[in-house]
N, C-alpha and C positions, 0 to 999 in steps of 0.2 A: 509632484511628490515631495516628501520630506525625507532626506537620508536618515536611515536607521529607524524610521517610523513606518513609512508606506505611502501609498497614494490615498486620495480622498475623493469620495463622491459627495458633491455639494448641491444643496437645494436652497435657492434664494427666494424669499417671499416677503410680502408686506403684512404687517400687523400693527394696528392702532396708529397708522400713519408713518411707521418707521420700517426700516429694512431689518429682516431677521435671516439667520443662516442656520442650516442644519448640515452637519458634517458626519460622514460615515467613513471611518478609517478602513482602508483595504490594504492589508499587509503585502509586502513583496513576496514573501514566502507562501507558497500554496501548501496548505496542510494536507496530510493524508487522511484517508477514511478512518484509520485507527486513531490518529491524533484527535479527530473530532468526536470520537466515541460513537460513531455511526454504526449501524448493524453491519457485520462483516459480509453479509450476503451482497452488499453493494459492490464489493470487490468482484464477486462472480458476475453480477449484472454488468459491470463495466467491461468485462472481457468477452461478452457475448458477441458473436460475429454479426448479428443483425437483429432488428426489432426496434420498436419505439419505446423509449423510457421517459416517463413523465415524472418530474419532481414538483410537488405541489405544496401549497401552504399559503397563509396570509403574508402580507408584506412584512419583512423582517423576521421570517421564520427560519432563515438559513438556506434557502433554495440555491442561491448563487454560490455560496460556500460549498455546499454539498456537490453541486455540479462540477465545480473546479477540482474538488478532490477526486471525483470519478474520472475526469479527463486526465488528471495527474497520474492516476493509477494505470490508465491505458498507456500514457506516455512512458511510464516506467517499464511496461511489460510487453508492448506490442509494436511491431514495425508497421505502422499504418499511416495513412494520410488523413489528418483531422482538419476540418474547416468549421470555424465557429462564426456565427452571425450574432452580434450583441449590440445592445442599446442601453448604456454605453458599454465598452470593454471595461471590465472590472479587474479581474485577476489576469496577470500577464504570465503566459506559459513560455518556457524555453524548451526547444527541441531536445528530447533525450533519445529514446528509440523512435518515437513518432515524429513526423513532420507536421507542424501545427501552423495553420494560417488563421489569424484572427481578424475578422472584418467588422467594422463599426458602422452602424446605421448613422447616416448624416455625413460621415467622412469618406467611407469606402463604398457605400451603396446608399441608394435613396430610401430603401425600406427593406423589411424582412422579406416581403414577397418579391421585390425586385431582385434581391440577391439569390433567392431560391429558384428563380426562373432559369438561372444558368449554372447553379452549383453542381448539378450532376455532370456537367461537362468538365468540371475541374477534378474529376476522379477522386472524390472523397470515399474513404472507407467508413469514416465516422463523421457525423454532423452534429453540431450543437446550435440550436435555435434559441436565442435568449428568452423569448416569450412567444406563445401562440396568441395572436390578437384577432385573427380573422379566419374566415372559412378557407380562403385560398392558401394561406400559410399552413393550416392544419391539413388540408387535402394533399399538399405537396409532401409534408412530413409523413403522413400515413403511407402514401404510395412509395416514397423512398425507402421506408422501413420494410414495406411489403416486397420490395424488389431487391433486397439483399444488403441494405445499409443499416448501420447502427445509428439511431437518431435520438438525441436528447433534447428535451425542452421543458418548459415550466408552464403551469397554469395556477391561477389564484383560486384554487379550490381547497376544501378542507380535508377530504378523505377520498378513498378510491371510488366509492359509489357515486359521490358527487362529481368526481372527475369524469367518469364514464358518461354520466348524464350530460355534463357540460360539453364534452366532445361531440356527442350526438346532436345537441341543441344548436351547434354552429351551423348545421345544415337544414335545409327546408324539410318539412314533414314527409314529403313524398320520397325523400332519400334516406330516411332513418333506418329502414331495414337493410339497405345496401351498406350504409355506414357501420351499422352494428356488425355485419359480417366482416367488413374490411378491418375494423378495429380488433375483432376477435382473432384475426390472423396476423395482423401487423404488430400489435402490442406485445411487448415483453414484460414490462412491469410498471408499477406506479409506486412511488415513494412519497408519502405525505409527512410533513414535519410540523412539530410544535416545539418551541423552546421553553423549557420549564426552569424557573429559578432554582438554583441549588440551595440546599438547606443551610449551608455555611455562609451564604451570601456572596460567594466568590464566582460569579458568573452564572451560566445556564447550561443545562444538558439537553440533548435532543431526544424528544419522544418521537418515535417513528412508526408509522404504519407502512407495511410493505406487502404489496400484492404482486404475485408472480402469475403469469398467464398460463395456468395449467389447463388440461382438457376440460375439467369441471368448470373452471372460470370462463373458458371460451363458450361453453354451452349456456352459461348464465347470461353472458353478454348478448348472445344472439336472441335470447328469449326474454322479452320485456317483463313477463309475469314472474320471472325467476330472479330478477336483479336484486331483490331485497335479501337474498341468501348469500350474497357475496361477502358481507362481514363474517358470516359463519364459516365460509370457506377459508378466509384469511386466518381466523382464530384457530382453525383445525389444521392448517397447512404448515405449521412451523417446523415440525420434526422432519418431514420429508422434503419440503420445498424451501424452507427458510423464511416463510411468511410470518408476519406478526401483526397484531392489532395494536392500537394506541394503548389500550388498557394493559396488554401484556408488557409493552415497553415500560409503561409507568410503574407496573408492579415490580419489574426488575430494578428500576432506580430506587423505588421505595425500600426494597429488600437490601440494596447496597448502602442505604443510609444517605443517599445523595439528594433526595427530595423529601420534603415534609409530607405528612398525610394530607394536610390542607391543600397544598399545591397539587398533589396527585389527584385528589378528588375534583379540584377545580378544572383540571385539564382532561379528566377521564371522559370517554365517550358515553359510558353507562355508569354514572356515579353510584347508583344504588347497588348494582352488581359488583362494582369495584370494591365498595365498602364491605360487602359480604366476603369477598375474596381476601381482602386485607385481614379481616377477622380470622380467616382460616390460616393465613400466613403467621399471624401473631400467636395463634394457638397451636402451631405446628402441624396443621392439616394440609391437605393437598394444595399445590400451588399452580394450578393450571386453569386455563379458560378453554372450555370446549374440548378438553382432552389434549391440549397443546401445552408444551412447556413454556412457562412465562418468560424465561430468560433467553428464548431462542434467538439466535442471531446477534446477541449482545455480549459484550465482554464483562467479566467480573473484575478485571484488574484495571479499574478506572484510575487514571492519574488526575488528581485534583488540579 
């Protein structure tokens, strides 16, 4: 690391016969959920006693940063034992109320799966698995969550519906019904992220889709024919459950003047519907998607 700057994640590769480097700065300070302008429902999700929480998005969408903020929130508010398994360790956590053990694949354990074989003997209340890469890791995570642990992990999926389908696809077809049932009971939430350029050019803001595993969501996960209605449940669940769709999140940032219309449309899940909704916003009409308040779970007092 560099004093006053942070640590760096480095990737070295060859191009046109020469060596090239890519550096990602990782600050020493772990930012809070509020610092990152993430939905405040993530604070509630972080303090749940049990369940599987998946943070998803493409590479570079802020998954690791969001997870670090959620672990930090637990560390500030709960006296629990947290064990992380990461490849590599990025953010360094110092014990506050929680006791945190950070294990790195390659240095402290051979693989995610090898570490998970024995992790339950280490009395964790909270587990963080840096990434789910295989069926064995996922199976352990699901069963740990289903037996009373709070488990965090990531997947390279773009939204909640794709995440649910990806989880099921890790397993052979004859197990799909069983996995759907297990996921419906073990899952607590899915947070999917997209980083959107700010209108003023000073960085990016997180557009977030948040799924909370309500009774209606459970029913839809168990029944393959109903899975397409999950986006509707997300859009309609903001007031009561703190859920939100990407388009609700983007509408909020557009209303705040933080992102341009062009950026919002580019990142929207349903650009045509979003364009109609923006027209309603600009003309002072209703500002909701599917009956849900567009700004649900987001703050208006954004610090540039």
